[in-house]
C-alpha positions in Angstrom: 256.6 -53.4 -55.8 255.8 -56.7 -57.2 254.9 -58.0 -53.7 251.1 -57.9 -53.9 249.5 -59.9 -51.1 247.8 -57.9 -48.3 250.3 -59.2 -45.7 253.2 -57.7 -48.1 251.2 -54.1 -47.8 251.1 -54.3 -43.9 254.8 -55.0 -43.7 255.5 -52.0 -46.0 253.4 -49.7 -43.8 254.6 -51.4 -40.6 258.2 -50.6 -41.7 257.5 -46.9 -41.9 256.1 -46.7 -45.7 253.3 -44.5 -46.1 251.6 -46.2 -48.9 251.8 -49.6 -51.0 251.3 -49.7 -54.9 251.7 -53.1 -56.4 252.3 -54.2 -60.1 250.6 -54.0 -62.6 249.6 -50.4 -62.3 248.6 -47.4 -64.7 249.6 -43.9 -64.4 246.1 -43.0 -63.1 246.6 -45.1 -59.9 250.3 -43.8 -59.6 248.9 -40.2 -59.7 246.3 -40.8 -57.2 248.6 -42.3 -54.8 251.0 -39.5 -55.0 248.6 -36.8 -54.7 247.2 -38.4 -51.5 250.8 -37.6 -50.0 252.4 -34.9 -51.8 250.8 -31.3 -51.2 251.5 -28.5 -53.5 254.2 -26.1 -52.1 253.3 -22.5 -51.6 254.7 -19.9 -54.1 256.9 -22.6 -55.7 258.1 -22.1 -59.6 255.3 -23.2 -62.2 255.9 -26.0 -64.2 255.1 -26.5 -68.0 253.5 -29.8 -68.7 254.9 -30.8 -72.3 252.8 -32.7 -74.5 253.5 -36.3 -75.5 255.8 -36.7 -78.7 253.0 -38.0 -80.4 249.4 -36.9 -79.8 246.9 -39.5 -78.3 244.3 -40.8 -80.5 240.8 -41.9 -79.7 239.8 -45.2 -79.0 236.8 -46.5 -80.9 236.1 -50.3 -79.8 239.1 -52.4 -80.4 240.8 -49.9 -83.0 242.8 -47.2 -82.1 242.4 -44.1 -84.3 245.5 -41.7 -84.5 245.8 -38.2 -85.8 248.1 -37.1 -88.4 251.2 -36.7 -86.1 250.9 -40.3 -85.1 250.2 -41.3 -88.6 253.8 -40.3 -89.4 255.2 -42.7 -87.0 252.6 -45.7 -87.7 252.6 -45.5 -91.3 248.5 -45.4 -91.5 245.5 -44.0 -89.9 244.5 -46.6 -87.4 246.2 -49.5 -85.3 243.8 -52.5 -85.0 243.9 -54.8 -82.2 244.3 -58.5 -83.2 243.0 -61.2 -81.6 244.8 -62.3 -78.5 245.9 -58.7 -77.6 244.6 -56.0 -75.8 246.4 -52.7 -76.0 243.8 -50.6 -73.8 246.1 -50.5 -70.5 249.4 -49.9 -72.3 248.1 -47.1 -74.2 246.6 -45.6 -71.0 250.2 -46.0 -69.5 251.7 -44.5 -72.3 249.6 -41.4 -72.5 247.8 -42.6 -75.8 251.2 -42.7 -77.5 250.8 -45.5 -80.4 254.5 -44.4 -81.7 255.8 -45.6 -78.0 253.5 -48.7 -78.0 255.1 -49.6 -81.5 258.6 -48.9 -80.1 257.4 -51.5 -77.1 256.2 -54.2 -79.0 259.6 -54.0 -81.5 261.5 -54.3 -78.1 259.4 -57.2 -76.8 259.7 -59.1 -80.2 263.5 -58.6 -80.0 264.0 -59.5 -76.3 262.0 -62.7 -76.6 262.8 -64.0 -79.8 264.3 -67.3 -78.4 262.3 -67.5 -75.2 260.2 -70.7 -76.6 263.4 -72.8 -77.5 265.2 -71.6 -74.3 262.3 -72.7 -71.9 261.8 -75.8 -73.7 265.6 -76.6 -73.3 265.5 -76.0 -69.9 262.6 -78.1 -69.3 264.4 -80.8 -71.0 267.3 -80.5 -69.0 265.6 -80.4 -65.7 266.6 -76.9 -65.1 263.3 -76.0 -63.7 264.0 -73.2 -61.6 265.6 -71.2 -64.7 262.7 -72.2 -66.7 260.4 -71.0 -64.3 262.0 -67.8 -64.0 262.2 -67.2 -67.5 258.3 -68.2 -67.8 257.4 -65.9 -64.8 259.1 -62.9 -66.6 257.5 -63.6 -69.8 254.0 -63.9 -68.0 254.7 -60.3 -66.6 256.1 -58.5 -69.6 253.5 -59.9 -72.0 250.7 -58.9 -69.7 252.0 -55.1 -69.7 252.7 -55.0 -73.3 249.1 -56.0 -74.2 249.9 -59.8 -75.4 246.7 -61.1 -73.3 246.7 -64.6 -74.5 250.4 -65.1 -74.2 250.0 -63.7 -70.6 247.3 -66.0 -69.8 248.7 -69.4 -70.8 252.4 -68.1 -69.4 250.9 -68.1 -66.0 249.2 -71.6 -66.6 252.7 -72.8 -67.4 254.5 -70.8 -64.6 252.2 -72.5 -62.2 253.3 -76.1 -63.5 256.9 -75.1 -63.6 256.8 -74.0 -60.0 255.8 -77.6 -59.4 258.5 -78.9 -61.3 256.4 -80.4 -63.8 255.0 -79.7 -67.4 252.2 -81.0 -69.4 253.5 -81.8 -72.8 250.3 -80.5 -74.4 250.1 -77.3 -72.5 253.9 -76.7 -73.5 252.9 -77.4 -77.2 250.1 -74.7 -76.8 252.3 -72.3 -75.1 254.8 -72.4 -77.9 252.2 -72.2 -80.6 250.7 -68.9 -78.6 254.7 -67.7 -78.4 254.8 -68.2 -82.3 251.5 -66.5 -82.8 252.3 -63.5 -80.5 255.8 -62.8 -82.3 254.3 -63.4 -85.9 251.8 -61.0 -85.1 253.8 -58.3 -83.8 255.8 -58.9 -86.8 252.8 -57.8 -88.8 251.9 -55.1 -86.9 255.4 -53.5 -87.3 255.6 -54.3 -91.0 252.0 -52.6 -91.7 253.2 -49.5 -89.4 256.9 -49.2 -89.8 258.6 -47.4 -87.1 260.2 -43.9 -88.0 263.3 -43.7 -85.8 263.2 -40.3 -83.9 266.6 -39.6 -82.7 268.2 -36.1 -81.8 272.0 -35.3 -82.3 272.2 -35.5 -78.5 271.2 -39.0 -78.5 273.6 -39.9 -81.4 276.4 -38.1 -79.5 275.5 -39.9 -76.2 275.8 -43.3 -78.2 279.2 -42.8 -79.8 280.5 -41.6 -76.2 279.4 -44.7 -74.7 280.6 -46.8 -77.5 284.1 -45.2 -77.1 284.2 -46.1 -73.7 283.1 -49.5 -74.1 285.9 -50.0 -76.8 288.5 -48.7 -73.8 287.1 -51.5 -71.8 287.3 -54.0 -74.4 290.7 -52.9 -75.5 292.0 -53.3 -71.8 289.8 -56.5 -71.1 288.1 -54.7 -68.1 285.3 -56.0 -66.3 282.1 -54.8 -68.3 279.2 -54.3 -65.9 275.4 -55.4 -67.0 274.4 -51.8 -65.7 276.6 -50.2 -68.5 275.4 -52.3 -71.2 271.9 -51.6 -70.3 272.9 -48.0 -70.6 274.6 -48.4 -73.9 271.7 -50.4 -75.0 269.2 -47.6 -74.2 271.2 -45.0 -76.2 271.2 -46.9 -79.4 268.5 -46.9 -82.0 266.0 -49.6 -82.9 267.7 -50.4 -86.1 270.9 -51.0 -84.3 269.5 -53.6 -81.7 270.6 -56.7 -84.1 274.2 -55.5 -83.9 274.0 -54.9 -79.9 272.8 -58.5 -79.7 275.6 -59.6 -81.4 278.2 -57.6 -79.5 276.6 -58.6 -76.1 276.9 -62.3 -76.9 280.6 -61.6 -78.0 281.2 -59.9 -74.7 279.5 -62.6 -72.8 281.9 -65.4 -74.6 284.6 -63.0 -73.5 285.4 -62.8 -77.2 286.3 -59.1 -77.2 288.3 -58.8 -80.4 284.9 -59.6 -82.1 283.2 -57.5 -79.8 285.4 -54.5 -81.0 284.8 -55.5 -84.5 281.1 -55.2 -83.9 281.5 -52.0 -81.9 283.0 -50.2 -85.0 279.5 -50.2 -86.6 278.2 -48.0 -83.8 281.2 -45.9 -83.6 284.6 -46.5 -85.1 287.2 -46.4 -82.5 289.9 -43.5 -82.6 
């Protein structure tokens, strides 16, 4: 839960929960909490633990050296941590999977490409609640992906927006930090290009969902955010730009254009 105060923990326990774990947490904390309450069964089936898709690399200072399998995914022998970033926690959560880290950074860069313009526009228009909500979300996600500098300055901005005010100098510094963060992630992804790992089952699922979505669009049916999220999760990273165009057309109710864009994923029957 994001409810991290002591009274939140007390309320959870009073409601009958047996423990309380607040964000952010890593996999070690989650495991420690679970094993306090879950006891191994007697004579149950053994479970084979599958290794991660990429083997974990060894950490040396602020540079993460990865083995040959990871190098195939990241395009080199090491991934240096640039100023303003700290990848230690997220790599711990990902089990040392540098390939997954690169995918997370790519999704962050895609999802927050326009965040500086959006928040600045909402501030100008006096939409304080919306601007604060966006800054609050960015603060949390930036911290999770290792963008430590952006996390810190977004936290300061979030505090001001809660009071329905914003210091112009702080806003300028924050926008510079957003630009630096996105530019740096772009540089990382250029130096360590992702190799898409997608099996036939993933492609088949994407095609299935595309056909279902095409039916919704043809009938001008309601399309839930949950369905769009499921479709987005099934596509490859290379298709994210097409998906963003698709989602924009759906939100504008331009279903004819949305069907044309959808044809890039799976041509309708």
